[in-house]
C-alpha positions as CSV (number, residue, x, y, z in Angstrom):
1,M,-26.9,-0.5,9.3
2,D,-26.1,-4.2,8.6
3,F,-22.6,-5.6,7.9
4,M,-23.0,-5.7,4.1
5,Q,-23.9,-2.0,4.0
6,F,-20.9,-1.2,6.2
7,L,-18.6,-3.3,4.0
8,D,-19.9,-1.5,0.9
9,M,-19.2,1.8,2.6
10,I,-15.6,0.6,3.3
11,L,-15.0,-0.6,-0.2
12,H,-16.2,2.7,-1.6
13,V,-14.7,5.0,1.0
14,D,-13.9,7.6,-1.7
15,K,-17.6,8.2,-1.9
16,T,-18.7,7.4,1.7
17,L,-16.1,8.8,4.0
18,G,-18.4,11.8,4.7
19,L,-21.1,9.4,5.9
20,L,-18.6,7.4,8.0
21,I,-17.6,10.6,9.7
22,Q,-21.2,11.7,10.2
23,N,-22.2,8.2,11.6
24,Y,-19.1,7.4,13.7
25,G,-17.5,10.7,14.6
26,T,-14.0,10.3,16.0
27,L,-14.3,6.5,15.7
28,V,-13.7,7.0,12.0
29,Y,-10.0,7.1,12.9
30,V,-10.3,3.6,14.2
31,V,-12.1,2.5,11.0
32,L,-9.4,4.0,8.8
33,F,-6.6,2.6,10.9
34,A,-8.2,-0.9,10.6
35,I,-8.6,-0.6,6.8
36,V,-4.9,0.4,6.2
37,F,-3.7,-2.3,8.7
38,C,-5.7,-5.0,7.1
39,E,-4.8,-4.0,3.5
40,T,-1.1,-4.0,4.3
41,G,-1.1,-6.9,6.8
42,L,-3.4,-9.6,5.4
43,I,-2.7,-10.9,1.9
44,V,-6.3,-12.1,1.6
45,L,-7.5,-8.4,1.6
46,P,-5.6,-6.7,-1.2
47,F,-8.8,-5.2,-2.6
48,L,-9.3,-2.8,0.3
49,P,-8.9,0.8,-0.6
50,G,-5.4,2.3,0.2
51,D,-4.4,5.2,-2.0
52,T,-7.9,6.4,-2.3
53,L,-8.5,6.3,1.4
54,L,-5.4,8.4,2.1
55,F,-6.1,10.9,-0.6
56,I,-9.8,11.4,0.4
57,G,-8.8,11.5,4.1
58,G,-6.5,14.4,3.3
59,A,-9.3,16.1,1.4
60,F,-11.6,15.9,4.5
61,C,-8.8,17.1,6.7
62,A,-8.7,20.3,4.5
63,T,-12.4,20.9,5.4
64,G,-11.7,20.6,9.1
65,A,-13.6,17.3,9.5
66,M,-10.5,15.5,10.7
67,S,-7.1,16.4,12.1
68,P,-4.3,15.9,9.5
69,W,-1.6,15.3,12.1
70,L,-3.6,12.7,13.9
71,L,-4.7,11.0,10.7
72,V,-1.1,10.9,9.3
73,G,0.3,9.6,12.6
74,L,-2.2,6.8,13.0
75,L,-2.1,5.7,9.4
76,I,1.7,5.5,9.4
77,V,1.5,3.3,12.5
78,A,-1.2,1.2,10.8
79,A,0.9,0.8,7.6
80,V,4.1,-0.1,9.5
81,T,2.4,-2.6,11.9
82,G,0.4,-4.1,9.0
83,N,3.5,-4.7,6.9
84,T,5.3,-6.1,10.0
85,L,2.5,-8.7,10.6
86,N,2.6,-9.6,6.9
87,Y,6.4,-10.0,7.0
88,W,6.1,-12.4,10.0
89,I,3.4,-14.4,8.2
90,G,5.6,-14.8,5.2
91,S,8.6,-15.8,7.3
92,I,6.5,-18.5,9.0
93,V,5.0,-19.9,5.8
94,G,8.4,-19.9,4.1
95,H,9.4,-21.0,0.6
96,K,6.8,-23.7,0.4
97,V,4.4,-21.0,-0.6
98,F,5.8,-21.1,-4.1
99,T,5.3,-24.9,-4.5
100,R,1.9,-25.4,-2.8
101,N,-1.4,-24.2,-4.2
102,Y,-3.0,-22.4,-1.3
103,R,-6.7,-21.5,-2.1
104,W,-6.5,-18.3,0.0
105,L,-3.4,-17.0,-2.0
106,D,-3.4,-15.3,-5.4
107,Q,-0.5,-17.1,-7.0
108,D,-0.3,-14.7,-9.9
109,A,0.0,-11.7,-7.7
110,L,2.5,-13.5,-5.6
111,Q,4.8,-14.4,-8.5
112,K,4.6,-10.9,-10.0
113,T,5.5,-9.4,-6.6
114,H,8.4,-11.9,-6.1
115,A,9.8,-11.0,-9.5
116,F,9.5,-7.3,-8.6
117,Y,11.3,-8.0,-5.3
118,E,14.1,-10.0,-7.0
119,H,14.7,-7.1,-9.3
120,H,14.5,-4.2,-6.9
121,G,15.5,-5.8,-3.6
122,G,14.7,-3.8,-0.4
123,K,13.5,-0.8,-2.5
124,T,10.5,-2.9,-3.3
125,I,9.1,-2.3,0.2
126,I,9.1,1.5,-0.5
127,L,8.1,1.4,-4.2
128,S,5.3,-1.1,-3.6
129,R,3.5,1.3,-1.2
130,F,2.3,3.1,-4.3
131,I,1.2,0.1,-6.3
132,P,-2.1,-1.6,-5.4
133,I,-2.0,-5.4,-4.9
134,V,1.9,-5.4,-4.9
135,R,1.6,-3.2,-1.8
136,T,-0.1,-6.1,0.0
137,F,2.2,-8.9,-1.2
138,A,5.6,-7.2,-0.9
139,P,6.1,-7.6,2.9
140,F,4.9,-11.2,2.7
141,V,7.5,-11.9,-0.1
142,A,10.2,-10.2,2.0
143,G,9.4,-12.5,4.9
144,V,9.4,-15.6,2.6
145,S,12.7,-14.5,1.1
146,E,14.2,-14.1,4.6
147,M,15.1,-10.5,4.3
148,R,16.9,-9.2,7.4
149,F,14.3,-7.8,9.8
150,A,16.3,-4.7,10.6
151,S,16.6,-3.9,6.8
152,F,13.0,-4.6,6.3
153,Q,11.9,-2.2,9.0
154,F,14.1,0.6,7.6
155,F,12.4,0.3,4.2
156,N,9.0,-0.4,5.9
157,I,9.0,2.8,8.0
158,S,10.5,4.9,5.2
159,G,7.9,3.7,2.7
160,A,5.0,4.1,5.2
161,A,6.0,7.7,6.0
162,L,6.3,8.6,2.3
163,W,3.1,6.8,1.2
164,V,0.9,8.2,3.9
165,G,2.5,11.6,4.1
166,L,2.5,12.3,0.4
167,L,-1.0,11.1,-0.4
168,V,-2.6,12.7,2.6
169,A,-0.8,16.0,1.8
170,A,-1.9,15.6,-1.9
171,G,-5.5,15.1,-0.7
172,Y,-5.3,18.1,1.7
173,F,-4.1,20.5,-1.0
174,F,-5.7,19.0,-4.2
175,G,-8.4,16.6,-3.0
176,N,-11.3,19.0,-3.5
177,I,-10.4,19.6,-7.2
178,P,-12.8,17.2,-9.1
179,M,-10.4,16.4,-12.0
180,I,-7.6,15.3,-9.7
181,R,-9.9,13.4,-7.4
182,D,-11.6,11.5,-10.2
183,H,-8.2,10.4,-11.8
184,L,-6.3,9.6,-8.6
185,N,-5.3,6.1,-9.6
186,T,-4.0,7.2,-12.9
187,I,-1.9,10.0,-11.4
188,V,-0.4,7.6,-8.8
189,L,0.5,5.1,-11.5
190,I,2.2,7.8,-13.6
191,G,4.2,8.9,-10.6
192,V,5.3,5.3,-9.9
193,G,6.2,4.8,-13.5
194,A,8.4,7.9,-13.4
195,A,10.2,6.6,-10.4
196,V,10.5,2.9,-11.4
197,G,11.1,3.5,-15.2
198,P,14.7,4.6,-14.9
199,L,15.5,1.7,-12.6
200,I,14.1,-0.8,-15.1
201,L,15.9,0.8,-18.0
202,G,19.2,0.8,-16.1
203,A,18.8,-2.9,-15.3
204,L,18.0,-3.7,-18.9
205,W,21.0,-1.8,-20.1
206,K,23.3,-3.7,-17.7
207,T,21.8,-7.0,-18.9
208,Y,22.4,-6.0,-22.5
209,R,26.0,-5.0,-21.8
210,R,26.6,-8.3,-20.0
211,F,25.0,-10.2,-22.9
212,T,27.0,-8.5,-25.6
213,R,30.3,-8.9,-23.7
214,G,29.7,-12.5,-23.0
C-alpha cells in the first residue's frame, strides 16, 4: 500500500476502519490516536475526520474488534494533548495572526472561530469539540487571545472527555444502525444547535435590552 492509498483510507475512515484493523491489528490504536492528535493540534489539518472516527470506532468496539475503554482513554489523551499543542502554537504566533496573511492559515475559519470565542469565552473550548473546523481553530484562538493556561486546560480536558466519551458511546450503542450511521454529521449539528441556541438567544436578548435602554 502506497502513501496516497493510506491517506485515502484515513480520510474515509468511516468506510475503511475495518480494513485498517485487518491490516494493522492493534497498531490501529496508534493510527487513530495520530488522527485525533493532528486534527486537534495542527490548524493546517482541519479536514481530518473527527466525529466520524469516534462514532465508527465505537461501532467497531461493539463488535469486539477494539476495546472501548482503551480507545476512549487513548483518544481523550490525543484530544487533550492536541489542543494543548495548538494552544501553545497560538500563544507563540500571537495577535499578529489577525493582521498578516499566512498562506498556511484559513483566515475565514480563523475569524469565525475568533468571533465564536469572543461570544462564548471558555465554553468555546467545550462546544467547539462538536463543530468541525471550529474544533481545530478554537485552541489556537485561545492561545492567541492569551487565555489563562489553567482555565484552558479545565475546558480542554472537560471538552475532550465529553466529545470522545459521548461519540464513542453513541457509536457503541447505535453505530450499527444504518440510518444513524449515514446521518451522523446532521445529528451532531442538531445536538450542537440545541446546546448553543439558547446561549445565542440569551446574548441577543441582553443586547436588545441594552440597546432599548440606551
